LOMIPA-801186 format. One record per atom (N, C-alpha, C, O): residue in one letter; x negated, y, z. Coordinates in steps of 0.2 Angstrom, whole numbers, plus 5000, padded with zeros to 4 digits. Layout:
// LOMIPA-801186
AXYZ ...
***
This chain:
// LOMIPA-801186
X499549945000 X500050004999 X499650075000 X499750124997 X499050065004 X498650135004 X498350144997 X498250204995 X498150074993 X497850094987 X498350124983 X498150164979 X499050114983 X499550134979 X499550214981 X499750254976 X499550234987 X499650314989 X498950344986 X499050404984 X498450314985 X497750344982 X497850344975 X497550384971 X498250294971 X498250284964 X498750354961 X498650374955 X499350364965 X499750414961 X499350484962 X499350524957 X499150504967 X498750564966 X498250574961 X498150624958 X497850524961 X497350524956 X497650524948 X497350544944 X498250494947 X498650494940 X498750574940 X498450604935 X499050594945 X499450684946 X498750724943 X498850754938 X498150714946 X497650744945 X497450744938 X497350794935 X497350684935 X497150674928 X497550714923 X497350754919 X498250694924 X498750724920 X498750814920 X498850854915 X498750834927 X498650914928 X498050944924 X498050984920 X497450904926 X496850924923 X496950934915 X496850984912 X497050874912 X497250874905 X497650924903 X497450964898 X498250944906 X498650994905 X498351054904 X498451094899 X497851074910 X497551134910 X497051154904 X496951204901 X496751094903 X496251094897 X496651104891 X496451154887 X497151064888 X497451094884 X497751164883 X497651194877 X497951194887 X498151264887 X497751314887 X497751364884 X497051294891 X496451344891 X496351344882 X496351394879 X496151274880 X495751274874 X496251284868 X496051314863 X496851274868 X497351254862 X497951304863 X498351304858 X497951334869 X498651364870 X498851424865 X499451434862 X498351464864 X498351524860 X498351494852 X498451534848 X498251434851 X498351424843 X499051404843 X499351404837 X499551384848 X500151354848 X500551424848 X500851434843 X500451464853 X500851524853 X500751564847 X501351574844 X500251584845 X500151634838 X500351604832 X500651624828 X500151534833 X500451484826 X501251494826 X501651494821 X501551494832 X502351484832 X502551564830 X502951564825 X502251614833 X502451684831 X502351694823 X502851724820 X501851674821 X501551694815 X502151654810 X502351674805 X502251594812 X502751554808 X503451584807 X503751584802 X503751614813 X504351644814 X504451704809 X504951714805 X503851754810 X503851824808 X503751804799 X504051844796 X503451754796 X503351744789 X503951714788 X504151734782 X504351674791 X504951624789 X505551684787 X505951674783 X505551734793 X506151784791 X506051824787 X506551844784 X505251854786 X505151904780 X505351874773 X505651894769 X505051794773 X505251764766 X505951764766 X506251764760 X506351754771 X506951744768 X507351804768 X507951804766 X507051864769 X507251934767 X507051934759 X507451964755 X506551924758 X506451934750 X506851884746 X507051904740 X506951814748 X507351774744 X508151794743 X508451794738 X508351824750 X509151834750 X509151894745 X509651904741 X508751944745 X508752014741 X508452024736 X508752054731 X507951994734 X507551984728 X507551934724 X507351944718 X507751884727 X507651814723 X507051774726 X506651794729 X507151704723 X506751664726 X505951664724 X505551634728 X505851694718 X505151704717 X504851774718 X504351784716 X505151814722 X504851874723 X504351874729 X503751904728 X504451834735 X503851834738 X503251794736 X502651804738 X503451734731 X502851694729 X502551744726 X501851734727 X502651794722 X502151834717 X501951894720 X501451934719 X502351914726 X501951974730 X501451944735 X500951974735 X501551904739 X500951864743 X500651814742 X500151804745 X501051764737 X500851694738 X500151684733 X499751634735 X500051734728 X499551714724 X498751724727 X498251694725 X498851754732 X498251764737 X498251734744 X497851704746 X498851734747 X498951694753 X498951624752 X498651594756 X499151594747 X499251514746 X498551484745 X498451434748 X498051514741 X497351484740 X497051494746 X496751444748 X497051544750 X496751544758 X497151494762 X496851464766 X497651484762 X498051444765 X497751364764 X497651324769 X497651344758 X497351284755 X496751274757 X496551224759 X496451324755 X495651324758 X495451314765 X494851284766 X495951334768 X495851334776 X496051244778 X495751224782 X496351204774 X496451134774 X495851104772 X495551064776 X495651124766 X495151084763 X494451094766 X494051044766 X494251144768 X493551174771 X493551114778 X492951094779 X493951114781 X493951074787 X494051014787 X493950984792 X494150974780 X494150914779 X493550894780 X493450834783 X492950934777 X492250914777 X491950884783 X491650834782 X491850924788 X491650904795 X491950854798 X491550824802 X492650834797 X492950784800 X493050724796 X493350674798 X492550724790 X492450654786 X493250634782 X493350574781 X493550674781 X494150674777 X493950684769 X493650724767 X494250634765 X493950634758 X494550674755 X495150654756 X494450724751 X494950764747 X495150714742 X494650684739 X495750704740 X495950674734 X496250704729 X496350684723 X496650754731 X496850804726 X496950884729 X497250894735 X496750924725 X496950994729 X497251034723 X497151014717 X497651074724 X498051134720 X498051194725 X498451204730 X497651244724 X497551304727 X498151344726 X498451374730 X498551354720 X499051394719 X499351364713 X499151374708 X499951324714 X500351284709 X501051284711 X501351234713 X501451344711 X502151344713 X502551294710 X502451274705 X503051264713 X503451214711 X504151224713 X504251214719 X504551244708 X505251264709 X505751204713 X506251214716 X505451154711 X505951094713 X505851084721 X506351074725 X505251084723 X505251074730 X504951124734 X504751114740 X504751174732 X504551234734 X503951254737 X503851314740 X503551204736 X502751194736 X502451244732 X502551244726 X501951284736 X501551334732 X500851314731 X500551334726 X500551254735 X499951224734 X499951164738 X500451144741 X499351134738 X499451064743 X498751044742 X498451054737 X498451024748 X497850974749 X498050904751 X498250894757 X497950854747 X497950784749 X497250754751 X496750764747 X497250714756 X496650704759 X496650634762 X497250624765 X496250584763 X496150514766 X495650514771 X495250564771 X495650474775 X495150474780 X495350394783 X495850364783 X494750364787 X494850314791 X495150324798 X494950354802 X495750284798 X496250294805 X495850264810 X496150274815 X495350224809 X495050194815 X494450244818 X494050234823 X494450284814 X493850334816 X494150384821 X494550424818 X493950394827 X494250444832 X494050504829 X494550544828 X493450534827 X493250594826 X493750624819 X493850684818 X493950574815 X494250594809 X495050594812 X495450624808 X495250564816 X495850574820 X495950634823 X496450674822 X495450654827 X495550724829 X495450784824 X495750834825 X495150764819 X495150814813 X495850824811 X495950884808 X496350784811 X496950814808 X497250864811 X497450914807 X497150864818 X497350934822 X497150994819 X497451034817 X496350994817 X496051064815 X496251064807 X496351124805 X496151014804 X496351014797 X497051054797 X497051104793 X497551044800 X498251064801 X498151144803 X498551184801 X497851154806 X497751214809 X497251264804 X497151324805 X496951224800 X496551274795 X496751324792 X496351364790 X497451344790 X497551404787 X497551454793 X497251504792 X497651444798 X497651494804 X496951514805 X496751574805 X496451464807 X495851474807 X495351514802 X495051554804 X495451484795 X495151524790 X495451584788 X495051624785 X496151604789 X496451654787 X496251704793 X496351764791 X496151694798 X495951734804 X495251754803 X495051814804 X494851704800 X494151714798 X494051774793 X493751824793 X494551754787 X494451794782 X494651874784 X494351914781 X495251884788 X495351944790 X494951984794 X494952044794 X494551934798 X494051974802 X493451994798 X493252054798 X493251954793 X492651984788 X492952044782 X492552074779 X493652044782 X493952114779 X493852174783 X493752234781 X493952164790 X493952214794 X493252234794 X493052294792 X492752194796 X491952204795 X491752234789 X491352284790 X491852214783 X491452234778 X491852274773 X491552314769 X492552274773 X492852324769 X493152374771 X493152434768 X493452364778 X493852424781 X493352484783 X492852464787 X493352554780 X492952594783 X493152624790 X493752614791 X492652654794 X492752664800 X493052624805 X493552634808 X492752554805 X493152494808 X492952494816 X493152454819 X492552534819 X492252524825 X492852524831 X492852474835 X493352564830 X493952564835 X494252494835 X494452474840 X494452464829 X494852404827 X494352344830 X494552304833 X493752344828 X493152294830 X493152294839 X493152244842 X493252354842 X493252344849 X493852304852 X493852264856 X494452334848 X495052304850 X495152224850 X495452194854 X494752204843 X494752134843 X494352104847 X494552044848 X493752124849 X493252104854 X493652094861 X493452044865 X494052144863 X494252154870 X494952114871 X495352134876 X495152074867 X495952034868 X495751984873 X495151964874 X496251974877 X496151924883 X496051844879 X496251844873 X495851794882 X495651734878 X496151684879 X496451664874 X496351664885 X496851604885 X497351624891 X497351674894 X497851554892 X498251574899 X498251484901 X498151444897 X498351484906 X498351414910 X498951414914 X499051354917 X499451454915 X500051444918 X500551494916 X500351534912 X501151484918 X501751534916 X501651614917 X501751654913 X501251614923 X501051694924 X500551714920 X500551774917 X500151664918 X499551684914 X499851694906 X499551734902 X500351654904 X500651664898 X501051724897 X501051754892 X501351744903 X501651814903 X501151874901 X501251914897 X500651864906 X500151914905 X499651914899 X499251954899 X499751864895 X499451854888 X499951904883 X499751944880 X500551874884 X501051914880 X501151994880 X501252034875 X501052014886 X500952094889 X500352114884 X500352144880 X499752074887 X499252104883 X499152114876 X498752154873 X499552054872 X499452054866 X499952104862 X499852134857 X500552124866 X500752184863 X500452244865 X500552284861 X499952264870 X499652314872 X499152314865 X499052364862 X498852254864 X498252254860 X498552274853 X498252314849 X499152244851 X499352254844 X499452324843 X499252344838 X499652364848 X499852444847 X499152464847 X499052504843 X498652454850 X497952484849 X497652474843 X497252514840 X497752404841 X497652394833 X497952424827 X497652444822 X498552434828 X499052484823 X498752544823 X498652564818 X498652574829 X498452644829 X497752654826 X497652694822 X497352604828 X496652604825 X496652594818 X496152604814 X497152554816 X497252544808 X497352604804 X496952614799 X497852634806 X498252684802 X497952754806 X498252804808 X497352764806 X497052824807 X497152874801 X497252854795 X496952944803 X497152984796 X496552974790 X496652984784 X496052954793 X495452934788 X495652884783 X495552884777 X495852824787 X495952774783 X496452794778 X496352764773 X496952824779 X497552824774 X497352864767 X497752864762 X496752894767 X496452934762 X495952884757 X495652894752 X495952824760 X495352784756 X495652734754 X496152704757 X495252714747 X495652664745 X495552584747 X495852534746 X494952584752 X494852514754 X495252494759 X495252444761 X495552544763 X496052534767 X496652504766 X496952464769 X496852534759 X497452504756 X497352434752 X497752394753 X496852414750 X496552354747 X496552304753 X496852254753 X496252334759 X496352284765 X496952264766 X497152204766 X497452334768 X497952314770 X498552264766 X499052234769 X498452264760 X498852224755 X498452144756 X498852094757 X497852144757 X497652084757 X497752044764 X497851984765 X497752084769 X497852054775 X498652044776 X498852004781 X499052074772 X499852054773 X499851994769 X500251944770 X499551984764 X499651924760 X499351864763 X499651814763 X498751874767 X498451814770 X498851804777 X498951744778 X499051844780 X499451834786 X500151804785 X500451774790 X500451824780 X501051804778 X501151714776 X501651684775 X500551694775 X500451624774 X499951584779 X499751524777 X499851614784 X499551584790 X500051524794 X499851484798 X500651524792 X501051484796 X500951424794 X500651414789 X501151364798 X501051304797 X501751264794 X502251264797 X501651234789 X502251204785 X502351124789 X501951104794 X502951084787 X503151034791 X502650994790 X502450964795 X502250974784 X501750914783 X501150944787 X500750904790 X501051004789 X500451024792 X500651014800 X500250984804 X501351034802 X501451004809 X501350934811 X501150914816 X501550894806 X501550814807 X500850804808 X500650764812 X500350824803 X499650814805 X499350844811 X498850814814 X499550894813 X499350924819 X499650884825 X499250874830 X500250854824 X500450814831 X500050754831 X499850744837 X499850714825 X499450654826 X498650674828 X498250634830 X498450724826 X497850744829 X497850754836 X497450734840 X498350794838 X498450824845 X498350764849 X497950754852 X498850704848 X498850644851 X498250604852 X498050584858 X497750604847 X497150584847 X496650614853 X496350584857 X496750694853 X496350744858 X496650714864 X496250704869 X497250714866 X497550704872 X497250634875 X496950644880 X497250584872 X496950524873 X496250514875 X495950474878 X495850564872 X495150564873 X495050604879 X494550584883 X495450664880 X495350704885 X495550664892 X495350684898 X496050614892 X496250584897 X495750534899 X495650514905 X495450504894 X494850454895 X494350494899 X494050474904 X494150544895 X493550584899 X493650614906 X493250624910 X494350634907 X494550654914 X494550614919 X494450624925 X494750544917 X494850484922 X494050474924 X493950454930 X493550484919 X492850454921 X492550504925 X492250494930 X492650574923 X492450634927 X492550634935 X492150644939 X493350624935 X493550634942 X493450564945 X493450564952 X493250504943 X493050444947 X492350464949 X492150454955 X491950514944 X491250524947 X491250594951 X490850634952 X491750604952 X491950674957 X491550744954 X491250784957 X491650744948 X491350804944 X491950834941 X492450814938 X491950904943 X492550944941 X492750954934 X492450994930 X493250914932 X493350924926 X493750984922 X493850994916 X493851024927 X494251084925 X493751134922 X494051184919 X493151124922 X492651174919 X492651164911 X492351204907 X492951114910 X492951104902 X493351154899 X493151184894 X494051164902 X494451204899 X494251284900 X494351324895 X494051304906 X493751344908 X493151384903 X493151444900 X492751344902 X492151354899 X492251374891 X492051424888 X492651324888 X492951344881 X493351384881 X493351434876 X493851394885 X494351474884 X493951524884 X494151574881 X493451534887 X492951604887 X492751614880 X492551674878 X492751574875 X492451584869 X493051594865 X492951604859 X493751604867 X494151604863 X494351684862 X494851704858 X494051724865 X494251804865 X494351834859 X494851864858 X493851814855 X493851844848 X494251814844 X494551844840 X494451764843 X494951724840 X495651754842 X496051764838 X495751764849 X496351794851 X496551854847 X497051874844 X495851894848 X496051964845 X496151964837 X496452014835 X495951924833 X496051904826 X496851884826 X497251914822 X496951844829 X497651824829 X498051874831 X498551884827 X497951914836 X498351974837 X498452024832 X498952064831 X497852024828 X497852084823 X498452044817 X498952074816 X498251994815 X498751954811 X499451964813 X499851974809 X499651954819 X500251954821 X500552014820 X501052034817 X500152074823 X500352144822 X500452164815 X500952194813 X500152144811 X500152144803 X500752114800 X500952144795 X500952054803 X501452014801 X502052054804 X502552064800 X502052074809 X502652104813 X502752174808 X503252184805 X502352204807 X502352274803 X502652254797 X503152294795 X502452204793 X502652184787 X503352174787 X503752194783 X503652124792 X504352104793 X504752164794 X505252164791 X504452214798 X504952264800 X505052314794 X505652334793 X504452334790 X504452364784 X504952324779 X505352354776 X504952264778 X505252224775 X506052224775 X506452224771 X506152224782 X506852234784 X507152304783 X507752304782 X506752354782 X507052424782 X507152424773 X507652444770 X506552414770 X506552424762 X506952384758 X507152404753 X506952324761 X507352284756 X508152284757 X508652274753 X508252304764 X508952324765 X509252384763 X509852394761 X508852434762 X508952494757 X509152474750 X509752484747 X508652434746 X508752414740 X509452364740 X509852374735 X509652324745 X510252284744 X510752334745 X511252324741 X510752374749 X511252424749 X511552454743 X512152464741 X510952474739 X511052504733 X511352464728 X511852474725 X511052404727 X511152344723 X511752304724 X512152294719 X511752284730 X512252244732 X512852264737 X513252224739 X512752324739 X513152354744 X513252314750 X513752324754 X512652274752 X512752244759 X512052244762 X511552264759 X511952214769 X511352214771 X511252154774 X511752114775 X510652124776 X510452064777 X510152074784 X509852124785 X510252024789 X509852034796 X509451974798 X509151974803 
***
């Protein structure tokens, strides 16, 4: 009976430690991925309902889709996935796909199994990297925006931490929009090129249903491996919590770039809501919400 009393606290500690690590390391990806998905989906629905099915494809898809698919393709390489077919931009009117990457891997290789998670997140990771590079090398007078990007909160590990993250994201988004739309920028062609490219990329950083399926299978492999590692570390009386804390400290810049992508997507969504409904009132005599 005493062994049973020792067993359940041990199981609880392993599960709580694993949950903490998942929140610390991957929490921001899930939160920002969901926000970007909802914003992009609503914006696209506005375009389709008011201007027709192909309007959003030609406005953002020809740039956003190749970046999205390259995000998948590039992460296939380090995780030993073999790309069997790739279409960076090939709109299909029948099933609605704009491009795709088909890849194969050895399901018995744990590293490749974990790779499914990161390959699915590829559009968010690669899209964020491209936006950061555009800020750094294309946008003039970028110091204020770079400071805001590097100063964002890193992660959350609890409900209160999540709420603090959301408040900080809102404040950071306001700072980034203010830094973006300075008087000097509005008179420079680089700013308008950057803004259009960032809108196109952020509009296609959301995850499709096949992406979510791959993410789920990869996440399951990550959870199993973390559970095994935590069991070993806790049995050895090693503080396993440091894994999540240490990795979480390195996600500050990633969070900042995600915040910028969300700010641009939200701005695009609001502008689309206003402008497209004005057009709809003129043409169709009705509005869409």
